[in-house]
N, C-alpha and C positions, 0 to 999 in steps of 0.2 A: 653695601657689599657684605653678605652674611659669610662666615667661615665655612659654613656646611654647603654653600651653593657652588655650582660648577664655574660661576663667573669668578669667584675667588680663586678656585682651584687653577683657572686659565691664568688669572692676574698674577698669582704667585709662580707660576711656572715660567712667565716671562721676567719677572723680578729677580728672582733667585739666581739663575744662571748669569745674568748680567752682574750681579752684585758679587758672585765668586769670581768672575773674570776681571773685576776690579780690585782683587786681593792686594793689598799692600798700598793701595792709593786711597788714603783715608778720606780726604776731602772729596773725590769723586764717588766715594761710597756713600758718604752722607747727603751729597746732593742728590744721588740716584733715590736714596730711600726718602728723603723729603718729597721729592716730585710724585714718587709712588704713593706716600702717605696721603698727598693732596687729592691724587686721583682716587684713592680709596674712600676718603672721606667725601668728595664731591659726587661720588656714585650715587649717594642718597638724595642729595639736593646741592647742586653745585652753588647755589645762592648762599648757602651757609657758610662757604668757604671765606666770604668777606667777614663774617662775624668772627670765625676762627682766627684769620689772618689779623684783624684789627686787634683783638684780645692779644695775639702773639707779639705784634710790633709793640703795643702799649707796655707789655711786662718787660720785654727786652731792654727798652729803653730806661724805664722806672728801675730795672735791676742794675744796670749799669750806673746811673746817677746815685742810687743808694750806695754802691760799691765806691764810688768816687767821692761822695761827699763825706766831709770831715765834721761838720757841726751835728751834734745828736738830734737837734730839732729839725734840722733839714732832711735828715735820714728818716725820722718819724713821719714827717709830713709825706714824703715819698712813699714810704710803705704802706701809710694810710691810703694814699691815692689809689695804690694798686689794689689794696683790699676792697675799697669802695667800688673802683671800676669792675673788678671781677664779680662781685657780689650783685652789683646793679645789673649787670648783664644777665647773671644767673637768675635775680629776683624778677626782672621783666619777663623773660622768656619762659620761666618755669611757673611763677605765681601769680602773674597778672590776671589770667582768667579766673583762677581759683578765688582771690580777693573780691574781684568784680562780680562774680556770681554770688558769692556769699554775702556781699553787701545788697545786692538786689533781693535776695532771700530774706535777709533781715528787716529790710525796709517793708518788703511785702507783708511779713509777718506781723509788722507794726500798724499796717492798715495803708500804707503808701504803694503807689504804682508807679514806680519810676519808669519812665519811657525812653531813657537815652540809650544810645547805640554804642556797645561796646566792641573792641577789637576781638578777632579770634586769633590769638597768638599761637603760631605753630612752634612746638617745642623741638629746637635743634637736636639732633641724636649726639649723645655723649656730652652734652654741656656740663652736666655736674661732675663729670669724671675730668675733663681737661681744665676746668676752672680751678678745681681743687689742686690739681697738678701745677698749674702755673702760680698759684697762690703760694705753694710750698717754696717755690724758687725765691721770690722776691723776699718772703718772711725769713727763709734761711740766709740770704744774703744780708738782710738787716741785722740778723742775730750774731752774723760773723761766723757761723758754721760752713759758710760756702764763700768762695770768690765769685764775683759775677763774671760772665764771659763776654768777651768781645765779638765772637763769632755769632752772627745773626743766624747762619745756616745751622750750626751746632745747636743753639737754643731752640729754634724753631723745630728741628727734629726731635729734640727732647720733648716738647710739648705735643707733637702731632704724630709721633712714631705709630704707625698704622697697627701693628698687632695688639696694643692696648689703649688705643685712643678712644674706642667707641665704650667699652664697659670694663675698662681696668684690666690690670690691677692699676691703683691710683699710684704711680710711681713718685718717689721723692728726688729731688734734684741731686741732692747728695750721693744718691745711689745710681741713678741711670745718666745723669750728665757726664760724669767721669769715663763712662763706658762710650757715649758717644765722641768723646775728645780723644780717646787713645785707640791705638791700632787693634784690631780683632782678628784673633786666629780661631778657626772653627775646628775643633778636635772631634776624633772619632767618638769619644764619650759624649760630647755635647749633640752631636748627631743621633747617637743612639737614645739619649734622653729625650731630645727633642722629638723624634719619631714617635716614641712611645706615648708622649704627652698628647701629641696630635691625634694619634689613633685612639687612646683613650678618651680623649675629649669628644672625638666624633661619636664614639660608642654610646658615651653618657647622654650626648644630646639626642641622636637620632634612634637609638634603641631603647633607651630607658626613658628620658624626659618626654620625648615627643609621643611615646607610646602611651606612658601613664598620665599625660596631659588630658586624654580623652576622658578619662574617669574623673578628673578634678574638675575640668571645665562643665562636665555634665551636671555634676553635683552642685557645683557653686552657682553656675548659671541658671539652673532650674531647681534651687534648693527646697521650694515649698512642696515638691513631689516626693521629697526623700525624708526619712525619719531613722532614728535608731542607728544600727551599724552602717547603714549606708552612708549617712553623714560623717560617721567616724573615718571610713574607708576614704572617702572623698578628701578630708582633710589630711590623711596619711599620704594621700596621692599626690596632693600639691606639695606637701613637705618633702616628699623624693623628687618631685618635678622640679622645684625651685633650686634645691641644692644640685641636682645633676645638671641642670641647664646653666646655670651661674658658673658653677665650678668647671663645667665643660669649656666654656668661652675662656676662662682664666687658664685652664691647661692647655688649649690651643694657642693661646696668645704666647704663653711662656716657651711652649714648642718651637713656634714659629721665630720666637726670638732666639732661641737656642741654635737653631739652624743657621743663623747669621752672627752667632758669636756673643749675644746679648744675655745676661742674667736678669730677667724679670723677676720681681719678688714674689714670694709665695702669698697665695690670697686664701687658700683653705687648707685646714689641717684637722681632718676628722671631727668636724663640728658637732655632729650628733653623738659622739662619745664624751662630750663635754660633762664635767662634774658639776659645775654651777654657773650662774650667769657671767660672771668675770672670766672664767674658763672658755665659756661659749664664744665671747667676743675676742678671745686670743685665738681663736680657731676659725670664726666665721667672717668673711670680708675683711680680712686682717688689714689690707691696706686703708680701707675707711675707718675701721675702728682706731687702728693707730694713728692716722690723722687727726680724728676727733680728739684723742687723748693729748696728742703733742701741741696741736695748734687751738684748741678750745678748752678742755678740761683743765690741762695743767696751768695754763695762763688765767682761768677763772680762780685756781688757788688749789685745785686738786684736793688732796686730803690733808692739807696741812694747817688748816685753821679750824679745827674742831668738827664734831659730828654733824652739826646742822649744816654748816656751809659745804661740807663733804656731800651730805645727802642732797642738797641745793644744786651742786655743780654736777652731780651724777643726773639728776633730774633734767636738768637743762641741756646737757650734752647729749642725751638720749632722745629728748624732745626734738632737738635740732637735726640729730640723725635721722629720726623718723621723717622729718619734714624734708630732709635731702633726698628722700627716696621718691617724693611727689606732692604736688598740692592737692592734698586730700586729707579729710578728717581720719580716715582709717589709717594713715601713716601716722598722723599725731598719736592717735590712740596706740598704735603698735609701739613708738617710742616711747609713750608714757608707761606703758606697760613694762618694757624692759628696763625702764629708770626705776619702777617700783620694785620688780625683783631684785634687781642689783642692790638696792637700798636695803631690802628686807635680809638677803643674805649677809650684807655687810654688818647690819645691826644685830644679827644672831651669831656674828662671829665665825660664820661658816666659810671656810676656804679649802675644800677638800682637795682641790689640785695642787696645794702646796704641801700636802702631808705625803710622806713615803708610801709607796706601793705597799699595800697589805700583803702579809705573807699567810695568814691564817684563813681558814674557810669562812668564818664570820666576818673577817675583814673584807674579804673578797666579795661576800654577799652584800656587805654594807656599801661597798663601792658600785656594785651593779645598781642596787637601790639607788644611789645618788645620780646616776646616769639616767636611769629611767625617770626619776623625777624631773631632772632637767629636760629630758626628751619630751614629756608631757607638757611642761610650761612652755617649751618651744613651739610645740603644735598648738598651744592656746594662742601664742602670739601670731602664728601663721593665719589663723582664723581671722584676727584683726587686719592683717596685711592683706589678705585676699578678698575679704568681703569688700562690697561696695555700698552697702547701707548698714545704717544700725539695726534695721529690722532683720536684715540677713544675719548679722552678728547674733542678735537675741534668738533667733530661729536656731542656728547651730549650738548654741549653750544650752538651750532648753529641749531641743527636741533629739539631740544625740542620744545613744544608749546602745542597748545590744539587741534590740528587736530587728528580726532579718524580713528581707522581702524577696520577691522574685528575681531582682538584680543583684542581690547580696553576693551569691557565688560567683557571678561573672566578675564584678567589681573586684572581690577578693583575690581572684585567680590572676587578673591581670596585675594586681598590685604586688602579690607574691612573686610572680614571674619577672617582673621588672626589677624587684629589689634584690633578688637572690644574688645576681653576679656582682651587685654594689657590696652586698654584705660580706661575700667571699672575699673580694679583692680587700675591702677595708679591715677585716680581720687578719689578713696576711700583712697589711701596711702597720697595723697596730702591733701585732706581736713581734714584727721584726724592727720596729721603729724607724721604719724608711719608707717614704711616700713612692719612691722609685723601685720598690722592691721588684716588681715584674722586669724592669728593665735591666736588673743586675742578674737575672737568671742566666745559667750557661746558654751557650748560643742553641743548641737543639731545642731547649725547653722555651726559649724564647721566641724561636721562629713558630713552635707549635701555638704559643699563646697568642702572638700576633696574627697568625692564620686564622685562628678561631674567632678572633675579633672582627677580621675583615669579612669572614664568612657570615657572623652575626649582622654585620652591617648590610650586606647584600640581602640576606633573607628577611631579617627583621626591621631594618632601618626604615623610618617613615620616609616616603619618597618626597612628599611635599613639605619639607621641613619648614618650621615656623621661625620667625626672628627670635632671638634670645630674649628673654624675659627683661633683662636689664637694660635693653636698648630704650626703654620707655623712661628711663631714670637718667 
């Protein structure tokens, strides 16, 4: 069930009034949201509800047993069981086909012709997101930063809460579970912020991402037909597409949550204004990058044991972060690339995001240069992320340039037209230091802005909206 579909609009139009009518009856509200979340997820393929339910039941009991166990070794065995169970589910469904196909290709390259039949494993939607979310619960209970819950309904709702179930943000039990367990009141400020986030998310997805995707898909899918500036524009189009597409989902999820009194974590914070790789990962897919930091990088030792081990930990964390996105070598290369630039910036002692904002013109120009450099590196990474073969990667890096063709002006017009409203809003957000700056405008200005967004959706919104990009992860 896609947020931007009429099916979801009808679904939420039924669920939300019932939720408001149950105001003050927490258990009934939670039960309603749990049933609604199961319907929401089952709409894609009801068979995967068994997988989601099995994982939820397993982590619920393991969490309780961890919380009740007093012997450290018993607690460690239980949390290990949770980690193994969740990673086994993720590994089988997400990586079985990848490793099976890779083995066949390697054997074929060595002269062998394997003839066995392999399974064609279908990837359950959202499995990477809810697996990491469930893991954070059992690990936090083990660490003692959270008490296990005895309510199966509350825990299940934490895992399957429909606004963020499929593509995040990846919530922590320490943040979302207490909101599930306590009474919620919906204020006018939350409704205002929620409506803005939903409307802005719809605009970013239907008007920006889905329109500019035509350029990105055309160039990447038929890359040998293009050279020079067309390839550059194709990469920039994908850079805009993936940001607007993914952040749109997060915005809508947060907006729907606010309408029901939930505060879901911020997942994007103007990432293309990052000054360095570390700054980028504090702004892009924050729920994943912070998860990898807290549950992988820091347990590996973080930066506490010398430069070599720090660089090793950064490389491993980003490699696994790349592999989290999908069972494909291009994601491994993308993760390795981001690990490499993190290491290079750290080795050079460059952390411009920690420096005070420059006052002089020279200092401001230097900061603009740092933003542009990081933006270029980000685009290089997106080539690795979007490409499907090594030959395609080689073509982009060797054939891109400034030469134009008969399609250049058309591609450029679509890109600029789509990027302009995003640039205007982000400049306002950056200058004010407030991502909800449009939602805090005086009422007449707010009505004018919201009306303009609605008109743009009607006139320019793509009617046959595609699924969000991160559904495949």
